[in-house]
C-alpha positions in Angstrom: -83.6 48.9 37.3 -81.0 46.3 38.0 -77.5 46.7 36.7 -77.4 50.5 37.0 -74.9 51.9 39.4 -75.6 54.9 41.6 -73.4 57.2 39.5 -75.2 56.0 36.3 -78.6 56.6 38.1 -77.7 60.1 39.0 -76.5 60.8 35.5 -79.8 59.4 34.1 -81.7 61.8 36.4 -79.7 64.6 34.8 -81.0 63.6 31.4 -84.6 63.8 32.4 -86.4 67.1 31.5 -83.4 68.6 29.8 -84.6 69.3 26.3 -83.7 73.0 26.5 -85.0 75.0 23.5 -82.2 77.3 22.5 -81.0 78.8 19.3 -78.2 77.0 17.5 -74.8 78.0 18.9 -76.2 79.1 22.3 -74.5 76.2 24.2 -70.7 76.3 24.6 -68.7 73.9 22.4 -67.5 70.9 24.4 -64.3 69.0 24.2 -64.5 66.2 21.7 -63.4 63.8 24.5 -66.4 64.7 26.7 -69.0 61.9 26.8 -72.8 62.5 26.5 -73.1 61.3 30.1 -70.5 63.8 31.3 -72.2 66.6 29.4 -75.5 65.9 30.9 -74.1 65.6 34.4 -72.7 69.1 33.9 -76.2 70.5 33.3 -76.9 70.4 37.0 -76.0 73.8 38.4 -73.9 74.4 41.5 -74.9 78.0 41.9 -78.0 80.1 41.5 -78.0 82.3 38.4 -80.4 83.4 35.7 -81.9 86.5 34.0 -85.5 86.9 33.1 -87.9 89.2 31.3 -89.9 90.7 34.1 -88.2 88.9 37.0 -85.5 89.4 39.6 -83.7 86.4 40.9 -82.9 86.2 44.7 -80.7 83.5 46.0 -81.7 81.8 49.3 -80.4 79.0 51.5 -82.2 76.3 53.4 -80.2 74.1 55.7 -77.1 75.0 53.7 -78.8 74.0 50.4 -79.1 76.4 47.5 -82.6 77.8 46.7 -84.1 80.8 45.0 -87.1 83.1 44.6 -87.8 84.9 41.4 -89.8 88.1 42.0 -91.9 89.8 39.4 -90.6 93.2 38.6 -93.9 94.4 37.1 -97.3 93.9 38.5 -97.6 91.6 41.5 -100.5 89.2 41.9 -102.8 90.5 44.6 -102.9 87.1 46.2 -99.1 86.7 45.8 -99.6 83.3 44.1 -96.5 81.4 43.1 -95.1 78.4 41.2 -92.8 75.9 42.8 -90.6 74.2 40.2 -89.3 70.6 40.8 -86.5 69.9 40.2 -85.3 73.3 41.2 -82.7 73.8 38.4 -85.1 73.8 35.5 -86.2 77.4 36.4 -82.6 78.8 36.6 -79.5 78.6 34.5 -78.3 75.1 34.0 -74.6 74.3 33.8 -74.5 75.7 30.3 -76.5 78.9 31.0 -79.9 77.7 29.6 -83.3 77.9 31.4 -85.3 74.9 30.5 -88.6 76.2 31.9 -88.1 79.8 30.6 -91.5 79.9 28.9 -93.5 78.9 32.0 -91.3 81.1 34.3 -91.6 84.3 32.2 -95.3 83.8 31.5 -95.9 83.4 35.2 -93.9 86.4 36.0 -95.8 88.5 33.5 -99.0 87.4 35.3 -97.5 88.7 38.6 -96.6 85.3 40.1 -93.4 84.5 42.0 -91.3 81.4 41.1 -89.3 79.4 43.6 -87.2 76.2 44.0 -84.8 74.4 46.3 -82.2 71.8 45.7 -82.9 68.5 47.4 -81.2 66.4 44.7 -82.6 63.1 43.4 -84.3 62.4 46.7 -87.1 60.1 45.5 -89.9 61.4 47.8 -87.9 60.8 51.0 -89.2 62.2 54.3 -85.9 64.0 54.8 -86.3 65.9 51.5 -89.9 66.7 52.3 -88.7 68.3 55.6 -86.3 70.6 53.7 -89.1 71.5 51.3 -91.4 72.3 54.1 -88.9 74.6 55.8 -88.4 76.3 52.5 -92.2 76.7 52.1 -92.5 78.2 55.6 -89.7 80.7 54.8 -91.4 81.8 51.6 -94.8 82.2 53.3 -93.6 83.9 56.5 -90.7 86.0 55.2 -91.9 86.8 51.7 -95.6 86.8 52.2 -96.4 84.3 49.5 -99.7 82.6 49.2 -100.2 79.6 51.6 -101.2 77.3 48.7 -98.4 76.7 46.2 -98.8 75.8 42.6 -96.4 73.0 41.7 -94.7 72.3 38.4 -93.2 68.8 38.6 -91.0 67.5 35.8 -89.9 63.9 35.4 -88.1 62.7 38.6 -89.2 66.1 40.1 -92.6 64.4 40.4 -91.4 62.2 43.2 -89.9 65.2 45.0 -93.1 67.3 44.5 -95.6 64.7 45.4 -93.4 63.5 48.3 -93.7 66.9 49.9 -97.3 67.5 48.8 -99.0 64.4 50.3 -97.4 65.2 53.6 -98.6 68.8 53.5 -101.8 68.8 51.4 -103.1 72.0 52.9 -100.1 73.8 51.3 -100.9 72.8 47.7 -103.4 74.4 45.3 -102.6 72.4 42.2 -99.9 70.1 40.6 -98.9 70.4 36.9 -96.9 67.4 35.8 -94.6 67.0 32.9 -94.0 63.3 32.4 -93.8 63.1 36.2 -92.6 60.0 38.2 -95.1 59.4 41.0 -94.6 55.7 41.7 -91.1 54.9 42.7 -91.6 51.2 42.3 -92.0 51.9 38.5 -89.3 54.6 38.3 -86.5 54.7 39.4 -87.3 51.2 41.0 -86.6 50.4 44.6 -82.9 49.5 44.4 -82.2 53.1 43.0 -84.5 54.7 45.6 -82.2 53.2 48.2 -78.9 54.2 46.6 -79.7 57.2 44.4 -80.6 60.1 46.8 -78.2 62.8 47.8 -76.4 62.0 51.1 -78.5 63.0 54.0 -81.7 63.1 52.0 -82.3 59.4 51.4 -84.3 56.8 53.3 -81.5 55.3 55.5 -83.1 51.9 54.8 -81.8 48.7 53.2 -83.5 47.4 50.1 -85.2 44.7 52.1 -86.5 47.3 54.6 -87.8 49.6 51.8 -89.5 46.7 50.1 -91.4 46.0 53.3 -92.2 49.7 53.9 -92.6 51.1 50.4 -96.3 51.8 51.0 -95.4 54.3 53.7 -93.4 56.5 51.4 -94.5 56.0 47.7 -96.4 59.1 46.6 -99.0 57.3 44.4 -100.1 55.4 47.5 -100.9 58.6 49.4 -103.3 60.6 47.3 -106.2 60.8 49.7 -104.9 63.8 51.6 -104.5 65.8 48.4 -108.0 64.8 47.2 -109.5 65.8 50.5 -107.7 69.2 50.3 -109.1 69.8 46.8 -105.7 69.8 45.0 -106.2 69.9 41.3 -103.9 67.8 39.0 -103.0 68.0 35.4 -100.3 65.8 33.8 -98.8 66.0 30.3 -97.3 62.6 29.5 -95.8 60.9 26.4 -97.9 58.1 24.8 -96.1 55.9 25.3 -93.3 56.9 27.7 -90.9 54.0 28.0 -88.7 55.6 30.7 -91.2 56.8 33.2 -94.2 54.7 32.4 -97.3 56.7 31.5 -99.7 54.0 32.7 -98.0 53.5 36.1 -97.2 57.1 36.9 -100.1 59.2 35.4 -103.0 57.0 34.2 -103.0 55.0 37.4 -102.7 58.1 39.5 -105.7 59.7 37.8 -107.7 56.5 38.3 -107.0 56.4 42.0 -107.5 60.2 42.4 -110.9 60.0 40.7 -112.0 57.2 43.0 -111.0 59.4 45.9 -113.2 62.2 44.6 -110.3 64.3 43.3 -109.9 66.2 40.0 -107.1 64.9 37.8 -106.7 65.2 34.0 -104.1 63.5 31.9 -103.1 64.8 28.5 -101.4 62.1 26.4 -98.8 63.4 23.9 -98.6 61.0 21.0 -95.1 60.2 19.8 -93.6 62.8 22.2 -90.1 63.7 21.0 -90.2 61.4 18.0 -87.8 63.6 16.1 -85.2 63.4 18.8 -82.8 60.4 19.3 -83.3 58.5 22.6 -86.4 60.5 23.6 -88.2 57.3 24.6 -91.4 59.3 24.6 -90.3 61.1 27.7 -88.9 64.4 26.4 -89.8 66.7 23.5 -90.5 70.4 22.7 -94.3 69.9 23.2 -93.6 69.8 27.0 -91.8 73.1 27.2 -94.3 75.4 25.5 -97.8 74.1 26.4 -100.6 76.6 26.5 -102.8 74.1 28.3 -100.3 73.5 31.0 -99.7 77.3 31.4 -103.4 78.0 31.6 -103.8 75.4 34.3 -100.9 76.7 36.3 -102.1 80.3 36.3 -105.9 79.8 36.4 -108.1 81.3 39.1 
């Protein structure tokens, strides 16, 4: 993605997965002078906040980074199963007080599941981010008694973060539900942005030339065998076509490789996703946010 600065790349990441379904007038009015890019950058929260039907939000910290656990206030699943949301902020209040994944969060809570997330920024599947995620996982399992196999909800660039942790710790992952997820960082956000885009301290620490030589060591789509061996189930919803995070490169190709490895992966293609919204590019639309099929997959026995 040549010609895109690091700041523009981070703002672009803010745009992904942010079609929050709210009633008219719920969002605060913004100054006329505020650009769309500024508004979307403001969606990324800097604190943990949110209220839920059937859930209690608990703020956590991992290596100084904000994180959270949402506990069900009603019945609790006997196996203490849980959903890990990537990127973290889609399960809590964004900068304007909206919860993008409210439907999935509250339905999971009603079924007795916990919900969790940790901020590792746009880290593009880096080993450093995976280390933070693993420390967070170990805290949830040891301190809060959660199930040892997480159920992952991976949205847009959150796919790289989720798969980047999952392939390094396949025994910790029961299933992955993807919402137009990026899984091949050569395709999105492309190697130059993988070098410059991640949050400081959570990147690769490599030059572009070094990453080009070593991309196969880190790119999630090239490391599916451990997940297939562990029996991790995969379901992706993806726009058809998605011209931002390529459907073919990030979902269809993943499923092809996973099947060859003996794994179970299903891709649901959403025709003309977000066609009624300007600039959707087949990557965002209301069908993603209230999917009975995705919910059933997340919560199934």
